[in-house]
Biopython code that builds the backbone (N, CA, C, O; Angstrom):
import numpy as np
from Bio.PDB.StructureBuilder import StructureBuilder

atoms = [
    (1, "MET", "N", (16.303, -0.168, 23.419)),
    (1, "MET", "CA", (16.969, -1.259, 22.736)),
    (1, "MET", "C", (16.129, -1.701, 21.537)),
    (1, "MET", "O", (14.918, -1.894, 21.646)),
    (2, "ILE", "N", (16.784, -1.854, 20.416)),
    (2, "ILE", "CA", (16.103, -2.287, 19.193)),
    (2, "ILE", "C", (16.151, -3.808, 19.109)),
    (2, "ILE", "O", (17.192, -4.433, 19.308)),
    (3, "LYS", "N", (15.003, -4.374, 18.811)),
    (3, "LYS", "CA", (14.878, -5.824, 18.619)),
    (3, "LYS", "C", (14.409, -6.036, 17.185)),
    (3, "LYS", "O", (13.459, -5.390, 16.745)),
    (4, "VAL", "N", (15.059, -6.927, 16.457)),
    (4, "VAL", "CA", (14.643, -7.248, 15.092)),
    (4, "VAL", "C", (13.776, -8.499, 15.158)),
    (4, "VAL", "O", (14.212, -9.556, 15.615)),
    (5, "VAL", "N", (12.540, -8.356, 14.690)),
    (5, "VAL", "CA", (11.559, -9.438, 14.721)),
    (5, "VAL", "C", (11.054, -9.670, 13.304)),
    (5, "VAL", "O", (10.321, -8.840, 12.765)),
    (6, "ASN", "N", (11.435, -10.781, 12.698)),
    (6, "ASN", "CA", (10.984, -11.107, 11.334)),
    (6, "ASN", "C", (11.179, -9.937, 10.374)),
    (6, "ASN", "O", (10.262, -9.568, 9.640)),
    (7, "ASP", "N", (12.362, -9.363, 10.384)),
    (7, "ASP", "CA", (12.761, -8.250, 9.506)),
    (7, "ASP", "C", (12.123, -6.907, 9.867)),
    (7, "ASP", "O", (12.229, -5.955, 9.094)),
    (8, "VAL", "N", (11.473, -6.812, 11.008)),
    (8, "VAL", "CA", (10.918, -5.536, 11.486)),
    (8, "VAL", "C", (11.736, -5.109, 12.702)),
    (8, "VAL", "O", (11.873, -5.865, 13.663)),
    (9, "GLU", "N", (12.275, -3.895, 12.653)),
    (9, "GLU", "CA", (12.984, -3.358, 13.810)),
    (9, "GLU", "C", (11.945, -2.775, 14.765)),
    (9, "GLU", "O", (11.118, -1.954, 14.367)),
    (10, "VAL", "N", (11.991, -3.202, 16.025)),
    (10, "VAL", "CA", (11.012, -2.774, 17.028)),
    (10, "VAL", "C", (11.764, -2.102, 18.164)),
    (10, "VAL", "O", (12.717, -2.656, 18.713)),
    (11, "LEU", "N", (11.319, -0.897, 18.509)),
    (11, "LEU", "CA", (11.896, -0.137, 19.615)),
    (11, "LEU", "C", (10.775, 0.284, 20.542)),
    (11, "LEU", "O", (9.791, 0.879, 20.105)),
    (12, "LEU", "N", (10.921, -0.020, 21.807)),
    (12, "LEU", "CA", (9.969, 0.435, 22.815)),
    (12, "LEU", "C", (10.376, 1.847, 23.188)),
    (12, "LEU", "O", (11.485, 2.061, 23.677)),
    (13, "ALA", "N", (9.497, 2.817, 22.968)),
    (13, "ALA", "CA", (9.853, 4.223, 23.111)),
    (13, "ALA", "C", (10.276, 4.595, 24.526)),
    (13, "ALA", "O", (11.277, 5.290, 24.698)),
    (14, "ASP", "N", (9.546, 4.153, 25.537)),
    (14, "ASP", "CA", (9.864, 4.535, 26.912)),
    (14, "ASP", "C", (9.464, 3.400, 27.844)),
    (14, "ASP", "O", (8.286, 3.236, 28.162)),
    (15, "GLU", "N", (10.429, 2.631, 28.274)),
    (15, "GLU", "CA", (10.150, 1.450, 29.093)),
    (15, "GLU", "C", (9.581, 1.798, 30.462)),
    (15, "GLU", "O", (9.056, 0.917, 31.142)),
    (16, "ARG", "N", (9.669, 3.048, 30.882)),
    (16, "ARG", "CA", (9.154, 3.450, 32.191)),
    (16, "ARG", "C", (7.638, 3.628, 32.193)),
    (16, "ARG", "O", (7.020, 3.651, 33.258)),
    (17, "ARG", "N", (7.045, 3.751, 31.035)),
    (17, "ARG", "CA", (5.598, 3.953, 30.944)),
    (17, "ARG", "C", (4.835, 2.676, 31.230)),
    (17, "ARG", "O", (5.366, 1.577, 31.067)),
    (18, "ASP", "N", (3.574, 2.823, 31.660)),
    (18, "ASP", "CA", (2.682, 1.668, 31.769)),
    (18, "ASP", "C", (2.451, 1.109, 30.370)),
    (18, "ASP", "O", (2.541, 1.834, 29.379)),
    (19, "PHE", "N", (2.155, -0.177, 30.300)),
    (19, "PHE", "CA", (1.983, -0.832, 29.005)),
    (19, "PHE", "C", (0.932, -0.125, 28.142)),
    (19, "PHE", "O", (1.111, 0.015, 26.932)),
    (20, "GLU", "N", (-0.156, 0.315, 28.764)),
    (20, "GLU", "CA", (-1.240, 0.957, 28.015)),
    (20, "GLU", "C", (-0.802, 2.277, 27.379)),
    (20, "GLU", "O", (-1.435, 2.750, 26.435)),
    (21, "ASP", "N", (0.265, 2.865, 27.885)),
    (21, "ASP", "CA", (0.749, 4.151, 27.372)),
    (21, "ASP", "C", (1.972, 4.003, 26.464)),
    (21, "ASP", "O", (2.539, 4.996, 26.008)),
    (22, "GLN", "N", (2.364, 2.779, 26.212)),
    (22, "GLN", "CA", (3.560, 2.540, 25.417)),
    (22, "GLN", "C", (3.365, 2.928, 23.951)),
    (22, "GLN", "O", (2.262, 2.871, 23.407)),
    (23, "VAL", "N", (4.456, 3.316, 23.349)),
    (23, "VAL", "CA", (4.512, 3.515, 21.906)),
    (23, "VAL", "C", (5.660, 2.654, 21.406)),
    (23, "VAL", "O", (6.798, 2.798, 21.853)),
    (24, "PHE", "N", (5.356, 1.765, 20.482)),
    (24, "PHE", "CA", (6.372, 0.951, 19.838)),
    (24, "PHE", "C", (6.702, 1.619, 18.506)),
    (24, "PHE", "O", (5.808, 1.894, 17.706)),
    (25, "ILE", "N", (7.967, 1.872, 18.275)),
    (25, "ILE", "CA", (8.418, 2.470, 17.020)),
    (25, "ILE", "C", (8.970, 1.327, 16.175)),
    (25, "ILE", "O", (9.812, 0.554, 16.633)),
    (26, "MET", "N", (8.487, 1.227, 14.940)),
    (26, "MET", "CA", (8.872, 0.111, 14.084)),
    (26, "MET", "C", (9.348, 0.604, 12.719)),
    (26, "MET", "O", (8.870, 1.611, 12.196)),
    (27, "ALA", "N", (10.297, -0.131, 12.166)),
    (27, "ALA", "CA", (10.805, 0.167, 10.828)),
    (27, "ALA", "C", (10.832, -1.134, 10.035)),
    (27, "ALA", "O", (11.274, -2.173, 10.524)),
    (28, "TYR", "N", (10.352, -1.050, 8.807)),
    (28, "TYR", "CA", (10.289, -2.231, 7.941)),
    (28, "TYR", "C", (10.559, -1.808, 6.499)),
    (28, "TYR", "O", (9.917, -0.893, 5.983)),
    (29, "ARG", "N", (11.506, -2.476, 5.858)),
    (29, "ARG", "CA", (11.805, -2.179, 4.458)),
    (29, "ARG", "C", (10.917, -3.049, 3.587)),
    (29, "ARG", "O", (11.149, -4.249, 3.439)),
    (30, "ASP", "N", (9.894, -2.422, 3.009)),
    (30, "ASP", "CA", (8.932, -3.133, 2.169)),
    (30, "ASP", "C", (9.514, -3.331, 0.776)),
    (30, "ASP", "O", (10.064, -2.403, 0.184)),
    (31, "LYS", "N", (9.386, -4.544, 0.262)),
    (31, "LYS", "CA", (9.885, -4.867, -1.075)),
    (31, "LYS", "C", (8.768, -5.312, -2.009)),
    (31, "LYS", "O", (9.021, -5.729, -3.140)),
    (32, "GLU", "N", (7.518, -5.220, -1.522)),
    (32, "GLU", "CA", (6.415, -5.727, -2.326)),
    (32, "GLU", "C", (5.403, -4.660, -2.734)),
    (32, "GLU", "O", (4.949, -4.662, -3.878)),
    (33, "TYR", "N", (5.039, -3.755, -1.838)),
    (33, "TYR", "CA", (3.934, -2.828, -2.102)),
    (33, "TYR", "C", (4.393, -1.399, -2.400)),
    (33, "TYR", "O", (4.047, -0.851, -3.447)),
    (34, "VAL", "N", (5.159, -0.795, -1.505)),
    (34, "VAL", "CA", (5.586, 0.597, -1.731)),
    (34, "VAL", "C", (7.089, 0.703, -1.951)),
    (34, "VAL", "O", (7.590, 1.775, -2.292)),
    (35, "HIS", "N", (7.807, -0.387, -1.762)),
    (35, "HIS", "CA", (9.227, -0.504, -2.097)),
    (35, "HIS", "C", (10.102, 0.559, -1.433)),
    (35, "HIS", "O", (10.920, 1.200, -2.094)),
    (36, "LYS", "N", (9.925, 0.740, -0.126)),
    (36, "LYS", "CA", (10.778, 1.661, 0.619)),
    (36, "LYS", "C", (10.673, 1.361, 2.107)),
    (36, "LYS", "O", (9.871, 0.534, 2.539)),
    (37, "LEU", "N", (11.496, 2.047, 2.872)),
    (37, "LEU", "CA", (11.479, 1.900, 4.319)),
    (37, "LEU", "C", (10.223, 2.564, 4.872)),
    (37, "LEU", "O", (9.935, 3.722, 4.569)),
    (38, "ILE", "N", (9.481, 1.818, 5.686)),
    (38, "ILE", "CA", (8.254, 2.327, 6.298)),
    (38, "ILE", "C", (8.490, 2.438, 7.802)),
    (38, "ILE", "O", (8.942, 1.488, 8.441)),
    (39, "LEU", "N", (8.181, 3.598, 8.355)),
    (39, "LEU", "CA", (8.268, 3.827, 9.792)),
    (39, "LEU", "C", (6.858, 3.961, 10.344)),
    (39, "LEU", "O", (6.032, 4.686, 9.789)),
    (40, "VAL", "N", (6.585, 3.257, 11.441)),
    (40, "VAL", "CA", (5.266, 3.345, 12.071)),
    (40, "VAL", "C", (5.428, 3.403, 13.586)),
    (40, "VAL", "O", (6.380, 2.863, 14.150)),
    (41, "ASP", "N", (4.480, 4.067, 14.223)),
    (41, "ASP", "CA", (4.301, 3.965, 15.665)),
    (41, "ASP", "C", (3.145, 3.003, 15.876)),
    (41, "ASP", "O", (2.201, 2.972, 15.087)),
    (42, "LEU", "N", (3.222, 2.225, 16.932)),
    (42, "LEU", "CA", (2.117, 1.358, 17.316)),
    (42, "LEU", "C", (1.738, 1.728, 18.739)),
    (42, "LEU", "O", (2.567, 1.668, 19.647)),
    (43, "GLN", "N", (0.475, 2.112, 18.932)),
    (43, "GLN", "CA", (0.045, 2.496, 20.272)),
    (43, "GLN", "C", (-1.379, 2.051, 20.532)),
    (43, "GLN", "O", (-2.179, 1.884, 19.611)),
    (44, "MET", "N", (-1.678, 1.863, 21.808)),
    (44, "MET", "CA", (-3.001, 1.412, 22.224)),
    (44, "MET", "C", (-3.982, 2.575, 22.150)),
    (44, "MET", "O", (-3.646, 3.713, 22.478)),
    (45, "VAL", "N", (-5.200, 2.268, 21.711)),
    (45, "VAL", "CA", (-6.277, 3.255, 21.692)),
    (45, "VAL", "C", (-7.521, 2.620, 22.295)),
    (45, "VAL", "O", (-7.688, 1.400, 22.280)),
    (46, "THR", "N", (-8.372, 3.459, 22.817)),
    (46, "THR", "CA", (-9.641, 2.990, 23.349)),
    (46, "THR", "C", (-10.721, 3.282, 22.325)),
    (46, "THR", "O", (-10.884, 4.423, 21.890)),
    (47, "VAL", "N", (-11.458, 2.253, 21.942)),
    (47, "VAL", "CA", (-12.568, 2.396, 21.013)),
    (47, "VAL", "C", (-13.837, 2.164, 21.818)),
    (47, "VAL", "O", (-13.997, 1.121, 22.452)),
    (48, "VAL", "N", (-14.726, 3.128, 21.790)),
    (48, "VAL", "CA", (-15.906, 3.099, 22.646)),
    (48, "VAL", "C", (-16.705, 1.814, 22.494)),
    (48, "VAL", "O", (-17.187, 1.277, 23.491)),
    (49, "SER", "N", (-16.857, 1.312, 21.293)),
    (49, "SER", "CA", (-17.698, 0.132, 21.059)),
    (49, "SER", "C", (-16.976, -1.191, 21.322)),
    (49, "SER", "O", (-17.567, -2.255, 21.136)),
    (50, "GLN", "N", (-15.710, -1.148, 21.752)),
    (50, "GLN", "CA", (-14.928, -2.357, 21.979)),
    (50, "GLN", "C", (-14.763, -2.617, 23.470)),
    (50, "GLN", "O", (-14.600, -1.683, 24.255)),
    (51, "ASP", "N", (-14.805, -3.886, 23.859)),
    (51, "ASP", "CA", (-14.572, -4.251, 25.253)),
    (51, "ASP", "C", (-13.089, -4.292, 25.596)),
    (51, "ASP", "O", (-12.705, -4.006, 26.730)),
    (52, "GLU", "N", (-12.271, -4.637, 24.644)),
    (52, "GLU", "CA", (-10.838, -4.719, 24.896)),
    (52, "GLU", "C", (-10.113, -3.623, 24.130)),
    (52, "GLU", "O", (-10.637, -3.108, 23.143)),
    (53, "PRO", "N", (-8.912, -3.261, 24.574)),
    (53, "PRO", "CA", (-8.163, -2.221, 23.873)),
    (53, "PRO", "C", (-7.826, -2.628, 22.447)),
    (53, "PRO", "O", (-7.715, -3.813, 22.135)),
    (54, "SER", "N", (-7.669, -1.662, 21.614)),
    (54, "SER", "CA", (-7.255, -1.871, 20.238)),
    (54, "SER", "C", (-5.952, -1.119, 20.019)),
    (54, "SER", "O", (-5.502, -0.360, 20.877)),
    (55, "TRP", "N", (-5.363, -1.341, 18.874)),
    (55, "TRP", "CA", (-4.083, -0.728, 18.564)),
    (55, "TRP", "C", (-4.173, -0.008, 17.231)),
    (55, "TRP", "O", (-4.911, -0.422, 16.337)),
    (56, "ILE", "N", (-3.414, 1.076, 17.104)),
    (56, "ILE", "CA", (-3.349, 1.806, 15.844)),
    (56, "ILE", "C", (-1.895, 1.870, 15.385)),
    (56, "ILE", "O", (-0.981, 2.133, 16.167)),
    (57, "TYR", "N", (-1.720, 1.624, 14.115)),
    (57, "TYR", "CA", (-0.427, 1.826, 13.473)),
    (57, "TYR", "C", (-0.456, 3.214, 12.842)),
    (57, "TYR", "O", (-1.329, 3.519, 12.030)),
    (58, "VAL", "N", (0.497, 4.043, 13.220)),
    (58, "VAL", "CA", (0.587, 5.408, 12.699)),
    (58, "VAL", "C", (1.730, 5.438, 11.687)),
    (58, "VAL", "O", (2.893, 5.257, 12.047)),
    (59, "ILE", "N", (1.394, 5.664, 10.433)),
    (59, "ILE", "CA", (2.377, 5.678, 9.356)),
    (59, "ILE", "C", (3.068, 7.031, 9.368)),
    (59, "ILE", "O", (2.416, 8.072, 9.289)),
    (60, "LYS", "N", (4.409, 7.009, 9.469)),
    (60, "LYS", "CA", (5.168, 8.239, 9.664)),
    (60, "LYS", "C", (6.117, 8.516, 8.504)),
    (60, "LYS", "O", (6.518, 7.616, 7.766)),
    (61, "GLN", "N", (6.459, 9.785, 8.372)),
    (61, "GLN", "CA", (7.459, 10.264, 7.424)),
    (61, "GLN", "C", (7.165, 9.843, 5.990)),
    (61, "GLN", "O", (8.064, 9.494, 5.226)),
    (62, "VAL", "N", (5.880, 9.888, 5.649)),
    (62, "VAL", "CA", (5.421, 9.636, 4.284)),
    (62, "VAL", "C", (4.633, 10.865, 3.869)),
    (62, "VAL", "O", (3.788, 11.352, 4.619)),
    (63, "ASP", "N", (4.910, 11.364, 2.675)),
    (63, "ASP", "CA", (4.159, 12.501, 2.168)),
    (63, "ASP", "C", (2.666, 12.176, 2.177)),
    (63, "ASP", "O", (2.259, 11.108, 1.721)),
    (64, "TYR", "N", (1.853, 13.096, 2.696)),
    (64, "TYR", "CA", (0.429, 12.822, 2.846)),
    (64, "TYR", "C", (-0.238, 12.516, 1.501)),
    (64, "TYR", "O", (-1.087, 11.629, 1.418)),
    (65, "GLU", "N", (0.141, 13.238, 0.463)),
    (65, "GLU", "CA", (-0.462, 13.002, -0.856)),
    (65, "GLU", "C", (-0.116, 11.600, -1.369)),
    (65, "GLU", "O", (-0.961, 10.925, -1.956)),
    (66, "ASP", "N", (1.121, 11.171, -1.146)),
    (66, "ASP", "CA", (1.524, 9.808, -1.513)),
    (66, "ASP", "C", (0.698, 8.793, -0.728)),
    (66, "ASP", "O", (0.231, 7.800, -1.285)),
    (67, "TYR", "N", (0.520, 9.047, 0.565)),
    (67, "TYR", "CA", (-0.293, 8.148, 1.391)),
    (67, "TYR", "C", (-1.731, 8.095, 0.866)),
    (67, "TYR", "O", (-2.314, 7.018, 0.741)),
    (68, "ARG", "N", (-2.286, 9.248, 0.566)),
    (68, "ARG", "CA", (-3.675, 9.306, 0.100)),
    (68, "ARG", "C", (-3.851, 8.545, -1.218)),
    (68, "ARG", "O", (-4.832, 7.823, -1.390)),
    (69, "LEU", "N", (-2.915, 8.704, -2.136)),
    (69, "LEU", "CA", (-3.012, 8.044, -3.439)),
    (69, "LEU", "C", (-2.730, 6.543, -3.365)),
    (69, "LEU", "O", (-3.205, 5.779, -4.206)),
    (70, "ASN", "N", (-1.963, 6.122, -2.369)),
    (70, "ASN", "CA", (-1.553, 4.716, -2.262)),
    (70, "ASN", "C", (-1.987, 4.093, -0.938)),
    (70, "ASN", "O", (-1.307, 3.218, -0.400)),
    (71, "LYS", "N", (-3.113, 4.546, -0.427)),
    (71, "LYS", "CA", (-3.595, 4.110, 0.884)),
    (71, "LYS", "C", (-3.731, 2.590, 0.980)),
    (71, "LYS", "O", (-3.380, 2.001, 2.002)),
    (72, "GLU", "N", (-4.230, 1.964, -0.061)),
    (72, "GLU", "CA", (-4.407, 0.513, -0.049)),
    (72, "GLU", "C", (-3.058, -0.199, 0.080)),
    (72, "GLU", "O", (-2.943, -1.175, 0.822)),
    (73, "SER", "N", (-2.048, 0.278, -0.631)),
    (73, "SER", "CA", (-0.713, -0.329, -0.545)),
    (73, "SER", "C", (-0.119, -0.153, 0.845)),
    (73, "SER", "O", (0.469, -1.084, 1.395)),
    (74, "TYR", "N", (-0.271, 1.035, 1.409)),
    (74, "TYR", "CA", (0.232, 1.259, 2.766)),
    (74, "TYR", "C", (-0.509, 0.375, 3.769)),
    (74, "TYR", "O", (0.091, -0.114, 4.726)),
    (75, "GLY", "N", (-1.787, 0.171, 3.558)),
    (75, "GLY", "CA", (-2.556, -0.722, 4.418)),
    (75, "GLY", "C", (-2.021, -2.145, 4.351)),
    (75, "GLY", "O", (-1.957, -2.833, 5.369)),
    (76, "LYS", "N", (-1.641, -2.584, 3.168)),
    (76, "LYS", "CA", (-1.088, -3.933, 3.013)),
    (76, "LYS", "C", (0.262, -4.051, 3.712)),
    (76, "LYS", "O", (0.567, -5.086, 4.304)),
    (77, "VAL", "N", (1.071, -2.996, 3.648)),
    (77, "VAL", "CA", (2.358, -3.006, 4.345)),
    (77, "VAL", "C", (2.138, -3.083, 5.853)),
    (77, "VAL", "O", (2.835, -3.826, 6.544)),
    (78, "VAL", "N", (1.181, -2.322, 6.363)),
    (78, "VAL", "CA", (0.885, -2.353, 7.794)),
    (78, "VAL", "C", (0.412, -3.750, 8.206)),
    (78, "VAL", "O", (0.800, -4.244, 9.265)),
    (79, "CYS", "N", (-0.410, -4.381, 7.391)),
    (79, "CYS", "CA", (-0.835, -5.760, 7.686)),
    (79, "CYS", "C", (0.367, -6.698, 7.735)),
    (79, "CYS", "O", (0.445, -7.574, 8.596)),
    (80, "GLU", "N", (1.285, -6.511, 6.822)),
    (80, "GLU", "CA", (2.496, -7.329, 6.800)),
    (80, "GLU", "C", (3.310, -7.110, 8.072)),
    (80, "GLU", "O", (3.767, -8.072, 8.687)),
    (81, "ILE", "N", (3.493, -5.860, 8.467)),
    (81, "ILE", "CA", (4.217, -5.561, 9.708)),
    (81, "ILE", "C", (3.508, -6.219, 10.889)),
    (81, "ILE", "O", (4.146, -6.861, 11.724)),
    (82, "HIS", "N", (2.200, -6.057, 10.954)),
    (82, "HIS", "CA", (1.422, -6.619, 12.057)),
    (82, "HIS", "C", (1.579, -8.134, 12.132)),
    (82, "HIS", "O", (1.787, -8.685, 13.213)),
    (83, "ASN", "N", (1.484, -8.802, 11.002)),
    (83, "ASN", "CA", (1.617, -10.262, 10.975)),
    (83, "ASN", "C", (3.016, -10.711, 11.412)),
    (83, "ASN", "O", (3.177, -11.784, 11.992)),
    (84, "ARG", "N", (4.015, -9.889, 11.131)),
    (84, "ARG", "CA", (5.388, -10.235, 11.495)),
    (84, "ARG", "C", (5.668, -10.023, 12.982)),
    (84, "ARG", "O", (6.417, -10.797, 13.579)),
    (85, "VAL", "N", (5.083, -8.988, 13.592)),
    (85, "VAL", "CA", (5.426, -8.662, 14.989)),
    (85, "VAL", "C", (4.424, -9.174, 16.016)),
    (85, "VAL", "O", (4.750, -9.272, 17.199)),
    (86, "ARG", "N", (3.239, -9.495, 15.592)),
    (86, "ARG", "CA", (2.213, -9.889, 16.555)),
    (86, "ARG", "C", (2.622, -11.067, 17.445)),
    (86, "ARG", "O", (2.440, -10.987, 18.659)),
    (87, "PRO", "N", (3.167, -12.159, 16.890)),
    (87, "PRO", "CA", (3.561, -13.264, 17.774)),
    (87, "PRO", "C", (4.579, -12.836, 18.843)),
    (87, "PRO", "O", (4.487, -13.262, 19.994)),
    (88, "TYR", "N", (5.531, -12.007, 18.465)),
    (88, "TYR", "CA", (6.524, -11.517, 19.435)),
    (88, "TYR", "C", (5.855, -10.665, 20.508)),
    (88, "TYR", "O", (6.134, -10.836, 21.695)),
    (89, "LEU", "N", (4.984, -9.756, 20.108)),
    (89, "LEU", "CA", (4.329, -8.884, 21.084)),
    (89, "LEU", "C", (3.428, -9.678, 22.022)),
    (89, "LEU", "O", (3.368, -9.391, 23.218)),
    (90, "GLU", "N", (2.733, -10.668, 21.488)),
    (90, "GLU", "CA", (1.883, -11.512, 22.338)),
    (90, "GLU", "C", (2.725, -12.335, 23.313)),
    (90, "GLU", "O", (2.371, -12.474, 24.484)),
    (91, "GLU", "N", (3.824, -12.870, 22.831)),
    (91, "GLU", "CA", (4.699, -13.674, 23.688)),
    (91, "GLU", "C", (5.343, -12.809, 24.776)),
    (91, "GLU", "O", (5.482, -13.245, 25.919)),
    (92, "THR", "N", (5.729, -11.600, 24.421)),
    (92, "THR", "CA", (6.442, -10.720, 25.342)),
    (92, "THR", "C", (5.513, -9.997, 26.302)),
    (92, "THR", "O", (5.845, -9.829, 27.476)),
    (93, "TYR", "N", (4.348, -9.565, 25.818)),
    (93, "TYR", "CA", (3.476, -8.710, 26.612)),
    (93, "TYR", "C", (2.131, -9.340, 26.945)),
    (93, "TYR", "O", (1.284, -8.691, 27.557)),
    (94, "GLY", "N", (1.923, -10.579, 26.558)),
    (94, "GLY", "CA", (0.653, -11.238, 26.851)),
    (94, "GLY", "C", (-0.376, -10.933, 25.784)),
    (94, "GLY", "O", (-0.032, -10.622, 24.644)),
    (95, "LYS", "N", (-1.637, -11.024, 26.160)),
    (95, "LYS", "CA", (-2.715, -10.802, 25.199)),
    (95, "LYS", "C", (-2.548, -9.440, 24.549)),
    (95, "LYS", "O", (-2.461, -8.415, 25.226)),
    (96, "PHE", "N", (-2.505, -9.449, 23.269)),
    (96, "PHE", "CA", (-2.174, -8.232, 22.536)),
    (96, "PHE", "C", (-3.404, -7.458, 22.088)),
    (96, "PHE", "O", (-3.297, -6.270, 21.782)),
    (97, "GLY", "N", (-4.543, -8.081, 22.042)),
    (97, "GLY", "CA", (-5.742, -7.370, 21.599)),
    (97, "GLY", "C", (-5.793, -7.229, 20.095)),
    (97, "GLY", "O", (-4.973, -7.788, 19.367)),
    (98, "ARG", "N", (-6.761, -6.477, 19.654)),
    (98, "ARG", "CA", (-6.991, -6.341, 18.221)),
    (98, "ARG", "C", (-6.240, -5.150, 17.657)),
    (98, "ARG", "O", (-6.001, -4.161, 18.348)),
    (99, "CYS", "N", (-5.882, -5.260, 16.424)),
    (99, "CYS", "CA", (-5.366, -4.117, 15.681)),
    (99, "CYS", "C", (-6.408, -3.812, 14.622)),
    (99, "CYS", "O", (-6.619, -4.606, 13.705)),
    (100, "ILE", "N", (-7.054, -2.675, 14.745)),
    (100, "ILE", "CA", (-8.127, -2.397, 13.802)),
    (100, "ILE", "C", (-7.877, -1.133, 12.994)),
    (100, "ILE", "O", (-8.647, -0.814, 12.087)),
    (101, "LEU", "N", (-6.809, -0.412, 13.313)),
    (101, "LEU", "CA", (-6.640, 0.888, 12.700)),
    (101, "LEU", "C", (-5.240, 1.080, 12.128)),
    (101, "LEU", "O", (-4.262, 0.525, 12.628)),
    (102, "ALA", "N", (-5.172, 1.868, 11.082)),
    (102, "ALA", "CA", (-3.905, 2.355, 10.546)),
    (102, "ALA", "C", (-4.219, 3.673, 9.854)),
    (102, "ALA", "O", (-5.219, 3.793, 9.146)),
    (103, "ASP", "N", (-3.354, 4.662, 10.065)),
    (103, "ASP", "CA", (-3.602, 5.957, 9.439)),
    (103, "ASP", "C", (-2.302, 6.739, 9.367)),
    (103, "ASP", "O", (-1.305, 6.379, 9.993)),
    (104, "HIS", "N", (-2.331, 7.809, 8.598)),
    (104, "HIS", "CA", (-1.190, 8.700, 8.432)),
    (104, "HIS", "C", (-1.019, 9.542, 9.685)),
    (104, "HIS", "O", (-1.996, 9.861, 10.361)),
    (105, "GLU", "N", (0.224, 9.902, 9.995)),
    (105, "GLU", "CA", (0.501, 10.667, 11.203)),
    (105, "GLU", "C", (-0.232, 12.011, 11.249)),
    (105, "GLU", "O", (-0.570, 12.478, 12.336)),
    (106, "ASN", "N", (-0.483, 12.635, 10.114)),
    (106, "ASN", "CA", (-1.223, 13.907, 10.114)),
    (106, "ASN", "C", (-2.641, 13.720, 10.650)),
    (106, "ASN", "O", (-3.173, 14.603, 11.322)),
    (107, "ASN", "N", (-3.245, 12.584, 10.355)),
    (107, "ASN", "CA", (-4.614, 12.325, 10.814)),
    (107, "ASN", "C", (-4.655, 11.896, 12.276)),
    (107, "ASN", "O", (-5.687, 12.049, 12.929)),
    (108, "VAL", "N", (-3.560, 11.364, 12.799)),
    (108, "VAL", "CA", (-3.537, 10.888, 14.188)),
    (108, "VAL", "C", (-2.984, 11.950, 15.121)),
    (108, "VAL", "O", (-3.588, 12.245, 16.152)),
    (109, "TYR", "N", (-1.846, 12.527, 14.773)),
    (109, "TYR", "CA", (-1.183, 13.480, 15.651)),
    (109, "TYR", "C", (-1.510, 14.934, 15.316)),
    (109, "TYR", "O", (-1.138, 15.837, 16.065)),
    (110, "GLY", "N", (-2.194, 15.169, 14.213)),
    (110, "GLY", "CA", (-2.474, 16.535, 13.779)),
    (110, "GLY", "C", (-1.435, 16.974, 12.768)),
    (110, "GLY", "O", (-0.343, 16.411, 12.688)),
    (111, "GLN", "N", (-1.784, 17.964, 12.018)),
    (111, "GLN", "CA", (-0.878, 18.440, 10.982)),
    (111, "GLN", "C", (0.265, 19.220, 11.603)),
    (111, "GLN", "O", (0.095, 19.944, 12.584)),
    (112, "THR", "N", (1.443, 19.049, 10.996)),
    (112, "THR", "CA", (2.613, 19.784, 11.444)),
    (112, "THR", "C", (2.676, 21.108, 10.693)),
    (112, "THR", "O", (2.230, 21.216, 9.551)),
    (113, "VAL", "N", (3.226, 22.085, 11.343)),
    (113, "VAL", "CA", (3.316, 23.410, 10.742)),
    (113, "VAL", "C", (4.562, 23.527, 9.936)),
    (113, "VAL", "O", (4.820, 24.577, 9.347)),
]
sb = StructureBuilder()
sb.init_structure("model")
sb.init_model(0)
sb.init_chain("A")
sb.init_seg("    ")
for serial, (resi, resn, name, xyz) in enumerate(atoms, 1):
    if name == "N":
        sb.init_residue(resn, " ", resi, " ")
    sb.init_atom(name, np.array(xyz, "f"), 0.0, 1.0, " ", f" {name:<3s}", serial, name[0])
structure = sb.get_structure()
């Protein structure tokens, strides 16, 4: 089921999974930085130096060269998405933890052939 939260469409990929294994799929039409629809996955990651879980936003369906050249703009869009959905995620799922990472899907999931 898709939930719209502050102009961000949020879909829980598989409700049967434990919370730590969840992937939230999000879509947001940016009108300020990159001026297009941005798709991201949000998933929990374990960072060795952290006591609590962290989250990574995986930027999807963006040409890698475009991402590399406009990394700062994509980072700002991810911050905007995070600021819009964080209150909902905290209210719905409890303590949400830190979001410290954002990267292109090729760097997170590996390059596609």
